[in-house]
N, C-alpha and C positions, 0 to 999 in steps of 0.2 A: 759516364757512358750513356746516361739517360737524358743529358742536356739536349741532344739533337731531337729527342722526342718532345721535350718542352718547347723547343724552337718551332717544331712542326705545329704544335697546338697554338702557339702565339700567332703564327702566320695565318693559320686557317681560320681562327675565331677572332683574331685581333683583340685578344684578352690576355692581360698579363697574369702571372702566376705568383701566389704567395706560397713559399716553401715552408713546410713544417718538418723540422728535423729533431731527431732524438738528441737529448742533451749530451750524451756521451759517445756519439758517433765520432770515430777518429777523424781528425783534420777538419771538423766542422768550423771551428774558429778560423783556421788557416785559410779556408776557401771562401769565407764570408764576403770579403771585398770583391773577389773575382766573380762570385755568383751574382752579387748585387749589380755588377757592371753589365750583365747580359741584358739584351733588349727585352727578353721575356719575363724578367723578374720584377715583381711588384714589391715584395717584402720577404723577409726571412723571419720565421718564428721558431724559437727553440722551446720544445715541449719538455715535460718532465719524464717522458718515456725513456726507459733505460733498457739496456740489453742484459739478458740473463741466459747466456748460452747454456750454462749447466742445468738450468731449469726448463730448457726448451723454448726460451724466449726468442723473439725475432726483432732485432733492433731497427730494421729498415721498413717493415710493413706493419702499420698500425692505424687505428681510427683516431684522427685528431679530436673528434668529439669527446673521446674519453678524457681529454684534458681541457675541456671547455672551449675548444676552438670550433666554431660552427661554420657551416657552409659545405658545398659540394666539394668532393675531393677525388683525386686519382692517385693511386699508389705507384710512384715511380721508383720505389725502393727495390733493390735487388734481393730476391728471395729464393732463387734457385739457379742451377747451372743448366742452361739450355744446350741443345746440340746444334744451334746456329749462332750467328753473331749476336752478342748481347743486345746491342742497340736495336737491331732488327726485331729481335724477339720481344723486347718490351714495347716497341712500336706496335706490334701485333697484339700483344697481351692487353694493352690499354685501348685497343680498337681505334688507335690514332694512326700514326705513321712516323716516318723519320725524315728529318731535313738533312739530306746528305750533303747539302751545300753549306751547312752550318760550320763555322769556325769560331772558336772561343774568342770573344772580344777582350783584349788585354788593355787595361787602363794605362795611360802614360804616367810615368813617375819622374818628375823633373829633378828629384834628388839624386838620380843615377846619372853619372857621366858616361854617355854612350861611347865617347872616345876611348874610355878605359876598357871596354868590353867588345867593341866591334870586330877586333881581330882575334878574339879569344875563342877557345872551344869550351863551351859551357857544360858542366858536369853535374848531373843529379847523382851524387855518389851514394845511392840508396844502400843502406846496410853495409857500407864499406866494400862492396863487391868490386866496383870498378877500380878502386885503389889497389886491388890485388893483381890487376891486369895492365894497368897503365901507371906511369910515374907522374902522379898528380902534383908533384912539387915543381914540375916543369912550368915555366912562366906562360906557356901557351895555353894552359888550362885555367879556367876559373871555376872553382868548386862552390856550388851554391850553399848558402847558410840556411839550414832548415828552421832556424829560429825566426827567420823572416816569414811573412805571410806569402801565400801562394801567388797573389797578384804581383808582388814585388819580384819574386824569383822568375815568374813567367815573363815579365817585362825584360829582365836581363837575358833570359834564354832567347826570346824573340828577336833581340837585337844583337846577338852574338854571331860569330862566324859559322859555328856548327854546334850541335847539341848531342850529348851522349847521356843515356840513362840505362838503368836495369829495367827488366820487365816488371813493372809495378804501377802504382798510381801515377807516377811521373810519366810513364810511357803513354798512359791514356791522355794525360794533359798535353803531351807533345803531339799525339796523334790528331787531336782535334784542335790544337793550337797553331797548327801549320808552322812549326818551328823549322828553322833553316838546317838543311843537311843533317837530318836527325838519324842517329844510329842507336839501336837498342841491343843491349847485352841480355841474353836469355839462356837459362840452363839447357843443356843438350836434351834432357828428357822432357823439356817443356816446349819443344819446337812446334808442337801441334797446336799450341794455344793461341798464337796470333790471329788465326782465322775466326776466333770467337771475340777478340778484343779490338783488333786493329783494322782500320779501313784505309788509312792514308800512309802508314809507315811501310817502307819497302826494305830497309836495310836492317837485318837481324844478324847478330854475331853470337854463335853458340859458345858456351864455356863449360 
């Protein structure tokens, strides 16, 4: 959700960004190749910072100098729930802005046969939820394998006929990835949340 802020910084200052991530942030390894493919990325450093929720620790906001990483820094980590769209909020909080034209650049993967997926409906079956509503054994669906990294799955989704996911990290990837014919399944009691997370997604199905 903060990548459009990073894109704004890069376009305004023509300066690439080195990202410093906590070592145990969920999905850090999975998104490595995708983050490195963005125009604004110079490098990714994994620090020794850990999250300690039970002790009041904050995994996303910290000073890199604590771990011997010198230089000016801006915290793009999410630390609170604002009452406006997340991306807009962090654009303001960092005194920068948001590149609303930004779309995630997805690297080509020649190991994937596009003929096998171009007519498929790609499914991010997060937490098994979608499988409770659709018969995913039908050949028209291609269920993504989460043992693959994010760039691999994003390339499949980008080149499929349509994309379905739950309201999760996958929905944010789809929102900024410009996935085709994207539909998001969302709990009925969470229907107020898209205004905080989604800028480009239009089709939401409550369950």
